[in-house]
VOFI-607585 format. One record per residue (C-alpha): residue in one letter; x, y, z. Coordinates in steps of 0.001 Angstrom, whole numbers, plus 500000, padded with zeros to 6 digits. Example, Ala and Ser with C-alpha at 12.3 -4.5 7.8 and 13.67 -1.06 7.14 Angstrom:
<sites>
rest;c1;c2;c3
A;512300;495500;507800
S;513670;498940;507140
</sites>
This chain:
<sites>
rest;c1;c2;c3
X;812150;921002;274516
X;815091;919187;272918
X;814075;915803;271582
X;816021;912766;272733
X;815503;911183;269323
X;817645;912076;266349
X;816607;912050;262763
X;818594;910062;260227
X;819946;913372;258869
X;821080;914376;262355
X;822847;911032;262858
X;824602;911424;259543
X;825695;914987;260501
X;826945;913802;263850
X;828934;910971;262270
X;830384;913512;259769
X;831557;915650;262741
X;833072;912585;264419
X;834799;911678;261197
X;836109;915222;260631
X;837498;915239;264164
X;839124;911862;263495
X;840637;913193;260265
X;842198;916110;262173
X;843728;913790;264730
X;844659;911448;261926
X;846620;914084;260071
X;848162;915531;263226
X;849430;912095;264153
X;851299;911841;260872
X;849156;908935;259641
X;849930;908431;256005
X;846494;907053;255167
X;844217;908988;252840
X;841061;910288;254527
X;838955;909284;251502
X;839991;905629;251921
X;839266;905674;255588
X;835865;907260;255034
X;835142;904665;252358
X;835972;901903;254821
X;833621;903359;257406
X;830832;903743;254862
X;831519;900160;253609
X;831082;898814;257148
X;827383;899843;257079
X;825709;899168;260399
X;829028;897918;261787
X;830575;901366;261436
X;829940;902029;265068
X;832305;899165;266041
X;835094;900683;263990
X;834549;904120;265439
X;834787;902644;268930
X;838410;901687;268128
X;839207;905263;267177
X;837587;906497;270316
X;839554;903933;272403
X;842899;905101;270990
X;842242;908882;270621
X;844954;909536;273271
X;847516;907104;271866
X;849032;908329;268599
X;850828;905128;267537
X;847912;902800;268265
X;845541;905229;266576
X;847749;905058;263481
X;847695;901247;263704
X;843924;901297;263823
X;843828;903585;260785
X;846075;901159;258907
X;843853;898193;259613
X;840530;899882;259050
X;841341;901792;255864
X;842460;898521;254257
X;839642;896452;255698
X;837196;896543;252743
X;839534;894239;250785
X;839426;891512;253460
X;836738;888848;253881
X;836163;885240;254993
X;834317;882470;253221
X;831715;880853;255413
X;829217;877983;255357
X;828563;874611;256891
X;830483;873041;254009
X;833763;874327;255546
X;833034;872378;258749
X;832584;869263;256645
X;835783;869886;254715
X;837743;870434;257971
X;836461;867054;259261
X;837510;865386;255974
X;840975;866944;256202
X;841317;865569;259737
X;840350;862127;258465
X;842871;862292;255711
X;845532;863338;258188
X;844638;860296;260327
X;844517;857966;257294
X;840821;857171;257821
X;839402;858848;254688
X;836662;856824;253057
X;836085;856448;249348
X;832698;858164;249644
X;834452;861201;251155
X;836259;861884;247927
X;833052;863236;246371
X;834116;866492;248057
X;837270;866746;245964
X;835389;868744;243332
X;833759;871164;245724
X;834469;874859;244920
X;834623;877021;248024
X;834244;880173;245954
X;830501;879391;245743
X;830211;880109;249449
X;829156;883404;251025
X;831801;886142;251502
X;831672;887704;254916
X;833482;891088;254812
X;835513;891977;257969
X;834375;895576;258002
X;830737;894467;258417
X;831144;891973;261222
X;834406;892612;263099
X;834083;893897;266666
X;835941;896674;268366
X;836992;894253;271148
X;838615;891974;268577
X;840534;894734;266906
X;841643;896285;270185
X;842937;892926;271543
X;844848;892369;268294
X;846424;895820;268386
X;847332;895466;272097
X;848960;892064;271667
X;850774;893155;268501
X;852214;896275;270177
X;853332;894255;273230
X;855382;891939;271037
X;856743;894810;268925
X;857762;896872;271931
X;858997;894146;274264
X;861044;892027;271855
X;864599;893430;271744
X;865102;892614;268064
X;862230;894994;267173
X;863948;898140;268476
X;864851;899144;264939
X;861715;897802;263265
X;859938;900799;261604
X;856272;901366;262305
X;855434;900806;258588
X;857062;897389;258641
X;855451;896526;261975
X;852052;897284;260363
X;852651;894736;257567
X;854742;892057;259342
X;853240;891782;262858
X;850049;893768;263189
X;847579;892147;260675
X;844812;890163;262345
X;844398;887845;259361
X;846454;886312;256508
X;844007;885441;253676
X;840334;884464;253429
X;840145;882287;256533
X;837490;882572;259157
X;838588;884915;261926
X;839685;883454;265255
X;841520;884650;268409
X;844690;883031;267040
X;847306;885202;268791
X;846499;883846;272266
X;846573;880188;271037
X;849841;880475;269181
X;851523;882770;271691
X;850735;880352;274521
X;852673;877589;272740
X;855389;879205;270619
X;855910;882196;272859
X;856535;880027;275907
X;858869;877852;273886
X;860827;880853;272632
X;861033;882492;276048
X;862332;879305;277578
X;865136;878919;274993
X;866187;882430;273908
X;866386;885892;275513
X;868785;887507;273041
X;868233;890195;270437
X;869007;888342;267176
X;865750;888006;265244
X;867198;885231;263062
X;868042;883128;266128
X;864575;883600;267437
X;863094;882755;264049
X;865161;879604;263800
X;863967;878333;267146
X;860355;878651;266168
X;861001;877326;262650
X;862814;874248;264026
X;859798;873434;266154
X;857422;873875;263183
X;859559;871578;261081
X;859522;868998;263934
X;855758;869232;264108
X;855365;868997;260349
X;852534;869811;257996
X;851315;866975;255784
X;851377;867887;252085
X;847987;867549;250437
X;846467;869156;247371
X;843297;867117;247071
X;840896;869689;248487
X;839686;873000;247137
X;839372;875037;250292
X;840065;878645;251413
X;842806;879351;253929
X;842227;877212;256989
X;841263;879164;260048
X;844209;879533;262412
X;842755;877486;265251
X;841896;874539;262990
X;845330;874690;261323
X;847004;874645;264749
X;845421;871225;265445
X;845176;869789;261911
X;848381;870499;260018
X;847596;869449;256484
X;847579;871273;253207
X;850103;872521;250682
X;852727;875303;250718
X;850014;877832;251578
X;849073;876140;254854
X;852738;875670;255755
X;853314;879359;255145
X;850226;880313;257156
X;851389;878267;260161
X;854757;880000;260085
X;853207;883444;259970
X;850776;882735;262869
X;853575;881288;265004
X;856109;884000;264192
X;853875;886969;264420
X;852384;885827;267742
X;855994;886053;269046
X;856755;889427;267539
X;858960;888006;264750
X;858397;890103;261574
X;857619;887782;258693
X;855803;887764;255387
X;854794;885343;252648
X;856359;885688;249136
X;855020;883840;246139
X;855283;883315;242427
X;851981;883413;240511
X;852995;880459;238282
X;856063;878267;238273
X;858248;878616;235194
X;859799;875172;235587
X;857027;872982;237030
X;853361;873869;237555
X;851104;875725;239966
X;852064;878685;242054
X;854266;878450;245157
X;854464;880317;248395
X;857202;880550;251003
X;858233;882806;253905
X;860708;885615;254581
X;861803;887204;257812
X;862926;890825;258027
X;866369;890974;259510
X;867473;893907;261683
X;869558;894944;258692
X;866332;895557;256749
X;866963;892681;254451
X;864354;889934;253877
X;865693;886391;254204
X;863968;883315;252901
X;863363;880422;255299
X;860919;877740;256245
X;859605;875600;253369
X;862059;872969;251991
X;864030;872941;255255
X;865618;876368;254740
X;867122;878044;257790
X;867151;881843;258154
X;870857;882617;257654
X;872302;886178;257558
X;875688;885571;255980
X;874862;882715;253658
X;871206;882976;252706
X;869706;879811;251285
X;867380;879398;248316
X;864850;876745;247517
X;866310;876322;244008
X;863005;876953;242296
X;862759;879127;239190
X;860355;881933;239905
X;859998;884400;237056
X;858238;887066;239133
X;858036;887263;242918
X;855354;889147;244940
X;854866;889636;248635
X;851413;889405;250148
X;850563;892656;251994
X;847662;893789;254143
X;847672;897278;252721
X;847158;898440;249166
X;850556;899067;247537
X;851172;902489;245942
X;853663;901161;243380
X;851129;898539;242220
X;848616;901321;241552
X;851329;903183;239637
X;852129;900061;237617
X;848439;899574;236887
X;848176;903101;235589
X;851267;902752;233424
X;850424;899325;231984
X;846626;899686;231805
X;846114;896743;234066
X;847836;894768;236917
X;848417;891154;237716
X;845932;889758;240171
X;843207;892347;239545
X;842038;894240;242606
X;843638;891772;245028
X;846911;892156;243071
X;847090;895783;244221
X;847709;894365;247732
X;850815;892562;246467
X;854287;894057;246484
X;856598;893300;243565
X;859828;892059;245277
X;861457;890357;242276
X;864362;892740;242461
X;865117;891511;246025
X;865830;888123;244530
X;867408;888941;241105
X;868353;892608;241211
X;866907;895352;239106
X;866777;894782;235319
X;864538;895202;232314
X;863926;893387;229060
X;862660;895388;226043
X;861255;893223;223256
X;859631;893930;219894
X;856015;893047;219370
X;855115;891247;216190
X;852078;893338;215303
X;850568;896714;216250
X;848927;896112;219630
X;846333;898436;221120
X;845467;896384;224217
X;847472;895885;227446
X;850454;893543;227241
X;851490;891035;229812
X;854476;888834;230636
X;853746;885067;230622
X;855476;881842;231459
X;854438;878393;230255
X;852695;876202;232769
X;850756;873021;232231
X;848288;873658;229430
X;849514;877030;228099
X;850792;880501;228817
X;850090;881951;232223
X;850376;885688;232915
X;852712;886646;235811
X;853424;890365;235191
X;852734;893622;233353
X;854416;895097;230320
X;854951;898888;229980
X;854622;900131;226393
X;857612;901966;224880
X;857899;904093;221789
X;857558;902179;218589
X;856138;898695;218715
X;858095;897748;221877
X;857287;896689;225409
X;859377;896803;228577
X;859294;894138;231308
X;860915;895332;234507
X;862545;893205;237153
X;862258;889625;235946
X;864284;886531;236696
X;867007;886052;234054
X;867384;882718;232208
X;863672;882008;231977
X;861653;881551;228786
X;858898;884183;228615
X;856259;885215;226136
X;854842;888686;225576
X;851035;888367;225467
X;848050;890530;224788
X;845165;890553;227232
X;841569;890750;226022
X;839077;887915;226446
X;841936;885403;226177
X;845729;885336;226371
X;847368;885653;222875
X;851058;885745;221898
X;852176;889259;220931
X;855657;888325;219746
X;858223;885521;219951
X;859290;883766;223137
X;862377;885374;224692
X;864916;885110;227523
X;866715;887829;229499
X;870252;886518;229660
X;872556;886998;232670
X;874622;889585;230757
X;871497;891710;230167
X;870842;891002;226468
X;867546;889627;225254
X;867510;886411;223157
X;864448;885654;221073
X;863497;882138;219961
X;862498;882664;216348
X;862157;879269;214603
X;864438;878706;211617
X;862007;876679;209488
X;864575;876385;206667
X;867180;874599;208792
X;865862;871514;210599
X;867627;869312;213105
X;867024;865888;214673
X;865854;866097;218249
X;866032;863106;220591
X;863649;863630;223514
X;863493;861732;226834
X;861153;863837;228943
X;858098;866037;228564
X;858775;867939;231793
X;861871;869291;233429
X;863659;866991;235897
X;863815;869626;238579
X;866264;869061;241499
X;863663;868215;244112
X;862089;865582;241866
X;865506;864093;241011
X;866173;863914;244762
X;863198;861540;245201
X;865194;858819;243409
X;868593;859225;245027
X;867107;859681;248500
X;866664;855875;248561
X;870284;855009;247979
X;871129;852093;250142
X;867604;850741;250467
X;867363;846924;250613
X;864652;844506;249726
X;864727;841341;251857
X;862776;838123;252104
X;862091;835476;254760
X;859710;832594;255426
X;858750;834184;258760
X;857225;837575;259419
X;859750;838347;262163
X;862620;838172;259654
X;864817;836176;261956
X;866869;834948;258956
X;866471;837606;256193
X;867756;836989;252645
X;868862;839851;250461
X;866699;840104;247319
X;867899;843417;245853
X;869704;846572;246864
X;869391;850135;245513
X;873012;850987;244790
X;872673;853627;242032
X;870417;856392;240665
X;867269;855176;238976
X;867568;857343;235868
X;864149;856433;234607
X;860653;855910;236039
X;861350;852398;237223
X;864169;849985;237902
X;864174;846188;237373
X;866434;844017;239479
X;867312;840347;239303
X;866769;838706;242673
X;869876;837473;244549
X;867711;835288;246705
X;867347;831694;245363
X;865027;830146;247946
X;861278;830559;248411
X;860027;833269;250812
X;856650;834139;252245
X;857352;837740;253344
X;859359;840635;251922
X;860340;843914;253511
X;861524;847207;252102
X;864312;848505;254322
X;864769;852233;253536
X;867913;854220;254290
X;867964;856016;257640
X;865622;858917;258019
X;863311;858776;254965
X;861077;856420;253059
X;859495;857476;249730
X;858466;854736;247358
X;855750;854514;244716
X;855514;850827;243692
X;857014;847466;244608
X;856217;844392;242561
X;857578;840814;242661
X;857667;838238;239823
X;858540;834523;239837
X;859653;834507;236177
X;862298;836370;234202
X;859708;837578;231623
X;857794;839314;234442
X;854496;837765;233354
X;853575;836084;236678
X;853272;838726;239402
X;853249;837685;243048
X;850611;839778;244832
X;851743;841671;247941
X;849614;842552;250918
X;850850;845121;253492
X;851577;843678;256915
X;852846;846938;258389
X;849998;849135;259501
X;850725;852714;258453
X;848610;855302;256644
X;848978;855128;252850
X;851183;851997;252823
X;848618;850594;250339
X;850019;853069;247801
X;853071;850815;247427
X;850953;848006;245966
X;848002;849817;244329
X;849318;849727;240736
X;849309;853546;240521
X;852843;854839;240032
X;851840;858410;240939
X;850670;857517;244412
X;853365;856945;246909
X;854265;856243;250513
X;856248;858920;252334
X;857535;858874;255874
X;860291;860625;257797
X;861786;858299;260469
X;864588;860461;261885
X;867726;858471;262698
X;866167;855011;262377
X;865300;852789;259459
X;861677;851636;259596
X;861009;848665;257280
X;857744;848117;255398
X;856656;844438;255548
X;854471;842713;252954
X;853067;839176;252716
X;853208;837243;249397
X;850014;835616;248199
X;851973;832299;248137
X;855440;831084;249089
X;857627;831704;246056
X;861156;832142;244783
X;861397;835751;243555
X;863138;836139;240203
X;862568;839787;239308
X;861810;842917;241277
X;860004;845866;239720
X;860791;848994;241782
X;859523;852558;241389
X;860797;855272;243717
X;858552;858320;244144
X;858246;859729;240635
X;856499;862408;238508
X;856116;859893;235602
X;857285;862431;233005
X;859792;860284;231134
X;858976;859122;227621
X;857049;855814;227890
X;857334;853071;225304
X;853948;852694;223559
X;852648;856188;224352
X;851732;858515;221487
X;853511;861873;221448
X;853089;865079;219456
X;855860;867657;219120
X;854957;871342;218497
X;857021;874469;217916
X;856110;878051;218731
X;855682;880477;215778
X;855041;883653;217730
X;851719;885313;217057
X;850788;882310;214873
X;850815;880102;217970
X;851824;876483;218232
X;852398;874402;215043
X;852561;870639;215018
X;855578;868636;213823
X;853619;865438;213818
X;852745;862534;216149
X;854699;859369;216804
X;854545;856328;219068
X;857528;855833;221333
X;859365;852537;220789
X;861935;853095;223562
X;862787;855399;226449
X;863188;858319;224067
X;861546;859554;220842
X;862983;861313;217801
X;861522;864166;215696
X;862768;866699;213135
X;862327;870334;214286
X;863311;873887;213238
X;866529;875149;214798
X;866181;877849;217481
X;862558;876913;218075
X;860719;876733;221387
X;859350;873157;221565
X;856551;871470;223434
X;856276;867645;223689
X;852802;866395;224433
X;851855;862941;225611
X;848597;862129;223832
X;848107;858908;225801
X;848223;860033;229441
X;849352;862686;231873
X;849003;866433;232296
X;852440;867816;233247
X;854310;869254;230310
X;856826;872057;229956
X;858415;873898;226966
X;862105;873652;226180
X;864771;874445;223553
X;867117;871921;221965
X;870830;872690;221898
X;874059;870661;222051
X;872093;867502;221451
X;869900;867788;224553
X;866682;869299;225877
X;867010;872570;227876
X;864123;873344;230218
X;863958;876462;232372
X;865428;874584;235324
X;868526;873659;233311
X;869583;877235;232737
X;871961;878740;235306
</sites>
């Protein structure tokens, strides 16, 4: 009699037969996946393998959806969520911060590291029902949206199909986002231009906003929480865009630079695939998706990668050629798209010593050199860096336990030649320095965004008879501005009247003497989140508010009726100008010998002077305060940071 119970060996043999049948169908359908990767994913799933096999069984009669299932499952071992009760606490704290009700005791969570939490791998927990719903909804948007008629299956798989973005907890996000953004789109547009559709959704996302915040160390927010609590940095803004667009069948991706060459941190933004096959930047920084006149955020980038759901073949090839790859295993799921931004090019540089370890490409970010790409060794003692942004200062580095210079800093010029910055220690020059960090355009804009702002006073809080105290008529070309009051009578209240549309101010202080020794304390009367930042004495905190087409004054009460003599005003600032009284050290780069000091000095004015080798890469360090610093060269009697090169 045949037993109704199967041994473990029999189960394994049955699964092997099922898999072999799947492979046959898989190959017949033209699926480009490798059977070994698919089998690895099924083995990796462990007890959850049965759920993944249910998806194959469900789609065994539908070639395209079967291929889509193959795509998702073969790449699934890379994807996981972080989980733990701590994430619920962090979500609650983010909501408090968004509402302006964060308590001082809550800030103890600032130092929490989410990477200590448990990783929950998709392949071991995901259900067949979840995957099938995701595939069905993705296909519906791909097949029913007229702009997708020419979207290849391979691009559909990367730009619409994925059920997740990063390491967020999984949710049924497509239904939530489609119910809002899909209905909006359907009510406003029925055409076939993907850029028009993209702009409609993007305009709504801009209107809804996403509060910028970098205080918390959290994984990607889960899609449902992000829908209701829009707070975070560029990553959360990018995630919101992807969820909204993909739920409506708009093919989008996230591009990023590993480290900024002109500021600090990494940065992420979005691109939409046009029907022409070209990827167009949009979203962050108020950029519209434009076909004929594409916009740029103006940031220097160095290297640009695109987050992908699938492992990228060219990244494996680069890893084999270079002996390593940026981003480690996760970096193999990035696509190098630098050439889409800056064209194809290469820089071949000499190494200063015989190097037997992998070589990388680095840019300077706060604190030192940060690796952003791989170098391919050439004959002789040379290395080739392919597809990099021109007019950026780079460093070839070796990669062992630490990052070490392997040559001199260099720049790929627009005409294709490579310029090295080898210090001429015989010929020195006087350098007059005013900043330790580049004044990038978006930071400079903080100051001139407040042109036309007025500071007014009155004896009554309703400002029935306001008196002009000061007016911002010109660029504040330093951290702060000092104004002589034009009001010669005592007041009890002052108000900051911003220009129409935008308020961003760091500090406002009043004095009743010309020596600015007697400060008049201000207490906010206007009740708005973070208005206390204007009077907290911290020039790096600020108040930011968009007000559309109206001017919304900020009202403060003086601690006593007084005649104001001087106004100390600080627009939003990065505080990277040279400060009188701060101690500074200037260093120059000597290639493999590292950084060498040119001495320390105390600033006695708004700039500081040193003697430095000609043609040297320089680094000004504030030994008194601050973290943000960037390297530069000195030519034509001025500092040249990366952001200054065209």
